N, C-alpha and C positions, 0 to 999 in steps of 0.2 A: 766861322759863320756857316750855318747850315742852309739848306734849300728845301723847298716844298714842292716836289714834283706832283703830288696829289692834291695841290691846292692849299690855301692858307689854313684850312682846318684839318689837313691830312698830316701823316707822320713826317717828321723832319729827318732829313738825311745829311750825312757829312759831305762837304764839297769834294772830298777825296774819293767818295764812293761812286760807283757807276750808277747813274740814275735809272730807276726802273721804268719800264714802258707803262704809262698809265692806261693804255688801251689794251684790252684783252685780245689775244690772238684769235683771228677768225678761223674756224675749222676749214680744212681744205675740202672743197666739194668733191664728192665721189659718186660713181655711178650706182644707182640703186640705194638700198638701205640694208644694213645688217638686220637679221631677224631678231631684234631685241626691242622690247617695249616696256616702259614703266608708266603706262597711261592710267588715268584714274578709272576705277570700275564703273561700268555702265549700269550694272544691276547691284543695288546696294541693300544694306541692312543697317542695323544700329551702328552708329559711329562711322558710316560711309563705307564700310567694308562689304565686299560681295558676299551674298548669302550662298554658302557652299552647296546646299541642296538645289537651289534654283539654278546656279551656275552650271553644275554638272548635268542637270536635266536638260538645259538649253543646249549644252554641248552634245549630249547624246542624241537629242532630237534632230540635230543638224546633220548627223552622219548619213542617213538615207537620202538627204536632199542634196548634199554637196560632195559625195564621195568621188564622183567623176572629176570634179574640179580639183579635188585634193590630189588625185592621181596626176593631173596635169601640173600641179604646183610642185609636187615632190615625187618625180618619176623614179628616182633611185630608191627612196624609201618604199614606194608602192611595189616596185619590182621585188625587193627583198621580202616584203610582207606576203605577197602572192606566192613566191617560190617556197618560202618557209611553211606557209599554210598548206599548200598542196603536198609538199614533201611529208609533213607530219600526218596529214590525212591519209596519204598513200600507205605509210608504214603502219599506222594504227588500224586501218581497214583490213590489212593482211593478218594482223594479230587478233583483232576482234571480229571474228567471222560471223557471229550470230546476227540475224537481221535486226534485232532490237538494240544492238550495240553500235549500229551505224551512226546514230546520233552522237554517241560518245566520241567516235572518230572525228565527226564533223566539229564537235566542240573542241577537241584537241587541236584540230587544224586552225580554228579561229584563234585559240589562245596562242599557239605558236606564231601565227601571222602577226598578231598584235604585239607580242613580245619583240619580234624582229623589227616591227615598225617603230617601236619605242627606242630601240638601240640605234638603228640606222638613222632615224630622224634626228637624234641628238648628235650623231657623227656628222650628218649632213650640215647641221647648224654650225659646227666647228669648222668644217671645210669651207663653207661659204663666207667665213670671215675674211677670206682672201678675195680681193676685189675682182681678180681675173676669173676665178671660179664662179663668183656671184654673177658676173656678166654672162658667162657661158650658160649658167643655169637659166638666166633670164631669157636668153635666146631660145633655149630648148622649150621653156614654158610657153613662149609665144607661138612656136611652131605647133605644139600640142593643142593649144587652145584653138588655133586656126583650123587644124584638122578635125577637131571635135565639133566645131561650130555648125556645119551643115547637117551632119547626121543627127546631132542633138536637136536642132531646130525641127528637122523632119520627124524625128521619133517622139519628141516631147510635146512640141507645139502643134504640129500637124497630125500627131497621133498615128504616124505610120509605124507598123509593127511587123515583127518577124516571129512566126510561131506564137503569136499572142503576146509578145513582149517587146516593148519599145527598146529596152536595154539590149536585148538580143539583136535587134535591128541595128543599133548603133555599133555594136561589136562586129556584126557581120560586114558593115560598110568599112569600118576601120581596118579590119583584117584582110580585106580583099584589095590588092593593088589595082585590079581591073576596074572595080567599082569606084575607087578613089580617083583614078584617072578620069573616069567619065564625069565625076562630080566637079573636078577641077577644070574640065574642058568647058564648063558652063560659065560664061562671062558674069552672069548675075551671082553665081556662087563665089567666084573669085573676088568680086567687089565686096560681098558679105564677109568673106574671110579677111580681107584687107582691113575692113572697118573693125572687125572683132579684135584683130591684132593691135591696132592703134589704141582702141579703148582699153584693152587689157594692159598694154604698156603703161599708160598713164595711171590706171587703177593700181597696178603693182608698184609703181614708182612714186606716185604722188599722194594717193588717197590714204592719209595717215589714220583717220578714225576707223575706216573699215579694216585696215591692216591691224590696228591695235585690238579691235574686237575679235578678229580672226585668231590672233596669237593668244588671246586670253582663252579662247575655246581650246586651242591646242594644249595650253598649259593644264587645263582642267582634265583633259584626256590623257595626260602624261606624255604627250608627244613633244614637249618643249621644256 
C-alpha cells in the first residue's frame, strides 16, 4: 500500500521508499547579491523585448553622467582601464609624433582602456561570486562613495571648480591627503559622509530594480 506525501492528488510512493520533503528548501541568506540578473526589460519593443538601438543609446548617454560612480563601484576594473589607456596613449604618442596624429593616439588609449575594462570587469564578476570577496568589495565601495560625497557635492551641486572644471576640483580634493583631512575634520561633512554610506549600503544591497537596470546597461556596453 502506497502513501501520498504530496497530497491525495499527488504522485503515490511506495511505503519502502524514503518520503520526499514536500517543502522546497529555502536558500541560505547571504551578504549582498551576486552580480547576476534576469529581470524583465524596462525598455521594450514588439514582443516585450528591449529595442537594441534604444538600449545601447541609453547606456552610452549614461556614461558621462555616472562614470565617477562606476569607478567607486568597480575600482579594480577602473584602475585596469585607466592604466591600460594611459600606457597605450603613451606608447602611441611616441610613435605618432605628428601633431595631427595626437587624436589617433588618444583614440588608441580609449580603445585599450575599454578593452581592459571589458576583460577585468568579467574577471571581477567571477571573483565576486565568492561571498568573502563580495563583502570586501562592498566595504571598499562604501569607503569610496563616502570619500567622493563631499567633493562631489561641492563641485557639482555648489559649482565649486578648479581651473574652470568641477571634475578637476573633485580630483584635486581626493588626491590631496591634507585637503581630505580638513574635510573630515568638519563634523557636518562627517555626518553627510555617514548618511551617504548608509544610503549606499541599502541601495547596493536591497534596491533590486535599480540594480537590475544598472546591470542591463553594463550588458549593453559589453561590461557584463
